[in-house]
C-alpha positions as CSV (number, residue, x, y, z in Angstrom):
1,M,102.9,13.3,-60.5
2,T,106.7,13.0,-60.6
3,G,107.8,14.8,-57.6
4,A,108.1,13.6,-54.0
5,R,104.8,13.4,-52.3
6,T,104.6,14.9,-48.9
7,P,102.9,12.4,-46.5
8,K,99.6,13.9,-45.0
9,R,99.5,14.7,-41.3
10,L,96.7,12.6,-39.6
11,S,93.9,14.6,-37.7
12,L,92.4,13.3,-34.5
13,F,89.6,11.7,-36.6
14,E,92.1,10.0,-38.9
15,R,94.4,8.9,-36.1
16,Y,91.7,7.0,-34.3
17,L,89.5,6.1,-37.2
18,T,89.1,2.5,-36.1
19,L,87.7,3.7,-32.9
20,W,85.1,6.0,-34.3
21,V,84.2,3.4,-36.6
22,A,83.5,0.9,-33.9
23,L,81.4,3.6,-32.1
24,C,79.4,4.4,-35.2
25,I,78.6,0.7,-35.8
26,V,77.2,0.3,-32.3
27,A,75.5,3.7,-32.6
28,G,73.9,2.5,-35.9
29,V,72.5,-0.7,-34.4
30,V,71.0,1.1,-31.2
31,I,69.6,3.8,-33.4
32,G,67.9,1.0,-35.7
33,S,66.6,-0.7,-32.6
34,L,65.3,2.3,-30.8
35,L,63.9,4.6,-33.5
36,P,62.6,2.1,-36.3
37,A,60.0,4.6,-37.8
38,L,62.7,7.1,-38.3
39,V,65.1,5.0,-39.8
40,S,62.4,3.4,-41.9
41,A,61.5,7.0,-43.3
42,L,65.1,7.7,-44.3
43,S,65.4,4.3,-45.9
44,R,62.6,5.1,-48.1
45,L,64.1,8.1,-49.6
46,E,65.4,6.7,-52.9
47,V,65.8,7.3,-56.5
48,S,66.0,4.2,-58.6
49,H,67.3,2.3,-55.3
50,V,69.6,4.8,-54.6
51,N,69.4,6.1,-51.0
52,L,69.4,9.8,-51.0
53,P,70.8,10.4,-47.4
54,I,73.4,7.9,-48.3
55,A,74.2,9.6,-51.5
56,V,74.4,13.1,-49.9
57,L,77.0,11.7,-47.2
58,I,79.1,9.8,-50.1
59,W,79.2,13.0,-51.9
60,L,80.6,14.9,-49.0
61,M,83.0,12.2,-48.6
62,I,84.1,12.5,-52.4
63,Y,84.1,16.2,-53.0
64,P,87.4,17.0,-51.2
65,M,89.1,14.1,-52.9
66,M,88.1,15.5,-56.2
67,L,89.7,18.7,-55.3
68,R,93.0,17.3,-55.1
69,I,93.0,16.1,-58.7
70,D,95.3,18.0,-61.1
71,F,93.7,17.3,-64.3
72,T,96.8,18.3,-66.2
73,A,98.4,15.0,-64.9
74,L,95.8,12.8,-66.5
75,R,97.9,13.2,-69.6
76,G,100.5,11.0,-68.1
77,V,98.6,8.2,-66.9
78,G,98.5,6.5,-70.3
79,Q,102.3,6.4,-70.2
80,R,102.5,4.1,-67.0
81,P,99.7,1.5,-67.7
82,K,100.7,-1.1,-65.1
83,G,98.8,0.0,-62.2
84,L,95.7,0.0,-64.6
85,L,96.4,-3.6,-65.9
86,V,96.7,-5.0,-62.4
87,V,93.3,-3.5,-61.1
88,L,91.5,-4.6,-64.4
89,F,93.2,-8.2,-64.2
90,V,92.2,-8.6,-60.6
91,N,88.7,-7.0,-60.8
92,W,87.5,-8.9,-63.9
93,L,89.6,-11.9,-64.5
94,V,90.1,-13.0,-60.7
95,K,87.7,-11.5,-58.2
96,P,84.2,-12.7,-59.5
97,F,85.4,-16.4,-60.0
98,S,87.5,-16.5,-56.8
99,M,84.3,-15.3,-55.0
100,A,82.2,-18.1,-56.8
101,F,84.7,-20.6,-55.6
102,L,85.0,-19.4,-52.2
103,G,81.1,-19.1,-51.8
104,W,80.7,-22.6,-53.1
105,L,83.4,-23.9,-50.6
106,F,81.8,-22.2,-47.7
107,F,77.9,-22.0,-48.3
108,K,77.7,-25.4,-50.1
109,Q,80.1,-27.4,-48.5
110,L,81.7,-26.2,-45.0
111,F,78.6,-24.5,-43.9
112,G,76.0,-26.5,-45.9
113,G,74.9,-28.5,-42.9
114,L,74.0,-25.3,-40.9
115,L,72.5,-23.4,-43.9
116,G,70.7,-25.9,-46.0
117,P,70.8,-26.1,-49.7
118,E,68.3,-23.4,-50.5
119,L,69.9,-20.7,-48.3
120,G,73.5,-21.8,-49.3
121,D,72.5,-21.2,-52.9
122,Q,71.0,-17.8,-52.1
123,Y,74.2,-16.6,-50.1
124,L,76.3,-17.9,-52.7
125,A,74.4,-15.8,-55.4
126,G,74.5,-12.7,-53.3
127,A,78.5,-13.4,-52.9
128,I,78.7,-13.4,-56.6
129,I,76.7,-10.2,-57.5
130,L,78.8,-8.4,-54.8
131,A,81.9,-9.7,-56.5
132,A,81.1,-8.6,-60.0
133,A,80.4,-5.0,-59.0
134,P,83.8,-3.2,-58.2
135,C,83.7,-0.2,-55.9
136,T,83.4,3.3,-57.2
137,A,82.8,6.2,-55.0
138,M,84.6,5.0,-51.9
139,V,87.9,4.2,-53.7
140,F,88.4,7.8,-53.7
141,V,88.0,7.7,-49.8
142,W,90.6,4.8,-49.6
143,S,92.9,6.4,-52.0
144,Y,93.0,9.6,-49.6
145,L,93.8,7.4,-46.7
146,T,96.5,6.0,-48.3
147,D,98.0,9.0,-49.9
148,G,97.2,7.7,-53.2
149,D,97.6,9.6,-56.7
150,P,94.1,11.0,-57.2
151,A,94.6,11.5,-60.8
152,Y,95.5,7.8,-61.4
153,T,92.8,6.7,-59.1
154,L,90.4,8.6,-61.1
155,V,91.4,6.9,-64.4
156,Q,91.2,3.6,-62.6
157,V,87.7,4.1,-61.3
158,A,86.6,5.5,-64.8
159,L,87.9,2.4,-66.5
160,N,86.2,0.2,-64.1
161,D,82.7,1.9,-64.5
162,L,82.9,1.5,-68.4
163,I,83.8,-2.1,-68.1
164,M,81.0,-2.5,-65.6
165,L,78.4,-1.3,-68.0
166,V,79.0,-4.3,-70.5
167,A,80.5,-7.0,-68.4
168,F,78.7,-7.2,-65.2
169,A,75.5,-8.9,-66.5
170,P,77.4,-11.4,-68.7
171,I,79.7,-12.5,-65.6
172,V,76.7,-12.7,-63.2
173,I,74.5,-14.6,-65.9
174,F,77.8,-17.0,-66.3
175,L,78.3,-17.7,-62.7
176,L,74.9,-17.9,-61.4
177,G,73.8,-20.1,-64.5
178,V,70.8,-17.7,-65.0
179,S,69.9,-17.6,-68.9
180,S,67.9,-14.4,-68.3
181,I,68.9,-11.7,-65.9
182,T,67.8,-8.2,-65.5
183,V,70.5,-5.6,-64.4
184,P,69.2,-2.5,-63.0
185,Y,71.3,-0.2,-65.3
186,D,69.4,2.9,-64.0
187,V,70.9,2.1,-60.5
188,L,74.4,1.8,-62.1
189,L,73.9,5.3,-64.4
190,Y,72.6,7.1,-61.4
191,S,75.3,6.0,-58.9
192,V,77.8,6.8,-61.3
193,G,76.3,10.4,-61.8
194,L,75.7,11.0,-58.3
195,Y,79.0,9.7,-56.7
196,I,81.3,10.7,-59.8
197,V,80.2,12.7,-62.3
198,I,78.7,15.5,-60.2
199,P,81.4,15.6,-57.4
200,L,84.0,15.6,-60.2
201,A,82.6,18.5,-61.8
202,A,82.1,20.4,-58.7
203,G,85.5,19.5,-57.6
204,A,87.1,20.6,-60.9
205,A,85.0,23.9,-61.1
206,S,86.0,24.8,-57.5
207,R,89.7,23.9,-57.9
208,S,90.0,26.1,-60.8
209,L,88.0,29.1,-59.2
210,V,90.0,28.9,-55.9
211,L,93.4,28.7,-57.6
212,R,92.6,31.6,-59.8
213,R,91.4,33.8,-57.1
214,R,93.4,32.6,-54.1
215,G,96.5,31.1,-55.5
216,P,97.9,27.3,-54.8
217,V,99.3,28.1,-51.4
218,W,95.8,29.2,-50.0
219,F,94.2,26.4,-51.9
220,S,96.4,23.7,-50.1
221,E,97.0,25.1,-46.8
222,V,93.7,26.7,-46.2
223,F,90.9,25.5,-48.4
224,L,91.7,21.9,-48.5
225,A,92.7,21.8,-44.7
226,R,89.2,23.2,-43.8
227,L,87.5,20.6,-45.9
228,R,89.6,17.7,-44.5
229,P,87.3,16.7,-41.5
230,V,84.2,16.9,-43.9
231,S,85.3,13.7,-45.8
232,V,86.0,11.6,-42.3
233,A,82.7,13.0,-40.6
234,A,80.6,11.9,-43.7
235,L,82.2,8.5,-43.5
236,L,81.3,8.0,-40.0
237,A,77.6,9.1,-40.7
238,T,77.3,7.0,-43.5
239,L,78.4,4.1,-41.3
240,V,75.6,5.3,-38.7
241,L,72.9,5.2,-41.5
242,I,74.0,1.9,-43.0
243,F,74.1,-0.1,-39.8
244,A,70.7,1.5,-38.5
245,F,69.1,0.7,-41.7
246,Q,70.1,-3.0,-41.2
247,G,70.0,-3.1,-37.4
248,Q,67.0,-5.4,-37.1
249,V,68.6,-7.6,-39.7
250,I,71.7,-7.7,-37.9
251,L,70.1,-8.6,-34.4
252,G,67.7,-11.3,-36.1
253,K,70.3,-13.2,-37.9
254,L,73.7,-12.8,-36.3
255,L,74.9,-16.3,-36.9
256,H,74.3,-16.1,-40.4
257,I,75.8,-12.9,-40.9
258,V,79.0,-14.2,-39.4
259,L,78.9,-17.2,-41.6
260,I,78.4,-14.9,-44.6
261,A,81.1,-12.7,-43.5
262,V,83.9,-15.4,-43.7
263,P,84.2,-16.1,-47.5
264,L,83.6,-12.4,-47.9
265,L,86.6,-11.3,-45.5
266,I,88.8,-14.0,-47.2
267,Q,87.9,-12.6,-50.5
268,V,88.8,-8.9,-49.4
269,Y,92.2,-10.0,-48.0
270,F,93.0,-12.2,-51.0
271,N,92.2,-9.9,-53.7
272,S,93.9,-6.8,-52.1
273,G,96.8,-8.9,-51.4
274,L,96.9,-10.2,-54.9
275,A,96.8,-6.6,-56.4
276,Y,99.1,-5.1,-54.1
277,G,101.8,-8.0,-54.5
278,L,101.5,-7.8,-58.5
279,A,102.0,-4.0,-58.1
280,R,105.1,-4.5,-56.0
281,W,106.3,-7.4,-58.5
282,F,105.9,-4.7,-61.5
283,R,107.6,-2.1,-59.4
284,V,104.4,0.4,-59.6
285,R,104.8,3.1,-57.1
286,H,102.8,3.2,-53.9
287,A,100.7,5.9,-54.9
288,V,99.1,3.9,-57.4
289,A,99.6,0.5,-55.8
290,A,97.7,1.1,-52.7
291,P,94.4,2.4,-54.4
292,G,94.7,-0.3,-56.7
293,A,95.0,-2.9,-54.2
294,L,91.7,-1.4,-52.4
295,I,90.0,-1.1,-55.5
296,G,90.2,-4.6,-56.2
297,A,88.9,-5.5,-52.8
298,S,85.9,-3.2,-52.3
299,N,82.4,-3.2,-53.9
300,F,79.8,-1.1,-55.4
301,F,77.4,-2.1,-52.8
302,E,74.4,0.0,-54.3
303,L,74.3,-1.8,-57.5
304,A,74.9,-5.2,-56.0
305,V,72.0,-4.7,-53.5
306,A,69.9,-3.4,-56.1
307,T,70.5,-6.4,-58.4
308,A,69.9,-8.7,-55.6
309,V,66.5,-7.1,-54.6
310,S,65.3,-7.2,-58.3
311,L,66.6,-10.7,-58.9
312,F,65.7,-12.6,-55.5
313,G,63.6,-10.2,-53.6
314,L,64.0,-7.8,-50.6
315,T,63.9,-10.5,-47.8
316,S,65.9,-13.0,-49.9
317,G,69.2,-14.7,-48.8
318,A,71.1,-13.2,-51.7
319,T,70.1,-9.5,-50.7
320,L,71.4,-10.4,-47.0
321,A,74.4,-11.6,-48.5
322,T,75.2,-8.4,-50.3
323,V,74.0,-6.4,-47.1
324,V,76.7,-8.3,-45.2
325,G,79.2,-7.2,-47.8
326,V,78.3,-3.5,-47.1
327,L,78.4,-4.2,-43.3
328,V,81.9,-5.6,-43.1
329,E,83.6,-3.5,-46.1
330,V,84.3,-0.4,-44.3
331,P,86.1,-1.7,-41.1
332,V,87.9,-4.3,-43.2
333,M,89.0,-1.8,-45.8
334,L,90.4,0.6,-43.2
335,S,92.6,-2.4,-42.1
336,V,93.7,-2.7,-45.5
337,C,94.7,0.8,-45.6
338,S,96.5,0.5,-42.6
339,L,98.4,-2.5,-44.0
340,C,99.4,-0.2,-47.2
341,N,100.4,2.7,-45.0
342,R,102.8,0.5,-42.9
343,T,104.3,-1.2,-46.2
344,R,105.0,1.9,-47.9
345,G,108.8,1.2,-47.8
346,W,108.5,-1.9,-49.9
347,F,108.1,0.3,-53.1
348,P,110.5,2.5,-54.8
349,G,110.3,6.2,-54.4
350,P,108.0,8.2,-56.7
351,A,110.6,9.5,-59.1
352,V,112.3,6.2,-59.5
353,A,108.8,4.3,-59.9
354,V,107.7,6.7,-62.4
355,A,110.9,6.6,-64.6
356,R,110.7,2.8,-64.4
357,E,107.0,2.4,-65.4
358,T,107.5,4.9,-68.4
359,A,110.8,3.2,-69.5
360,S,109.0,-0.4,-69.4
361,G,105.3,0.5,-69.8
């Protein structure tokens, strides 16, 4: 963690990822329209509101990232807490409340005449639920694309998950003004198990085995290199499935989707910019600052969608708002990744930043 990090060379998939994302979005909507029976069958493959095909693809995205985690480096994370504090501040003291304000401003005021009071309330509720559930699994993908520190990212995600267990329901209750709310903790626990515990255990076991049998050079230059395309291919396949599942919704409520997306997009860029700016102000190194900005901007969409469905119903406006969050997240987060990569020079070098964080943290 203290040495200079060699920037990864982008593969063909990674270099033109925005193009592949756009093609996958179109393909997903087309598949959803032309093959509704197949898509419906895939969407019903669920365990506690967790879609199994999506879960497998996310697992394939995350497993190669987990292989990169050097668990001996975790001991040093606590000596440099600034990156953790920035993420926790943005996720739990800023993000839900800024989303509540933006949702009220757009859904109740600026777009109120187009939506009406009932739909405005529903969309506001969905946006709040979305903002109260910080991202978990996909953070490892964003961390990889910005050349983030995988060990530090793991700690950031783990702390968020622990806080989410106790803070998600009270925040949603407070902001929605609901006295009794049922949080689908089974969804939360299943998702953490599927998307973090299982790939983390598999990655740790694989890393130890391969390093012991083949050595670090073969592990880095051959084993990891062969797995690199798997993450990106799984990401693109996930996009196809998500947009296929929601193809009819997209075509049927296009104007409302655009209106819902406006405050969600502002929220993403505001929170990522705030986290990134605070990290720069505190002189956190880029390998920690970039994933921190992305954690502060993205969402745990499985939990958000499941909560909206359990509270308001499958066809409710609240559920639609959480689904729109899913639809816009990946393309928007890729733009944030690109910005982080282009501004790497704003931050001190790894060795200098570590020394400063350790001295002042």
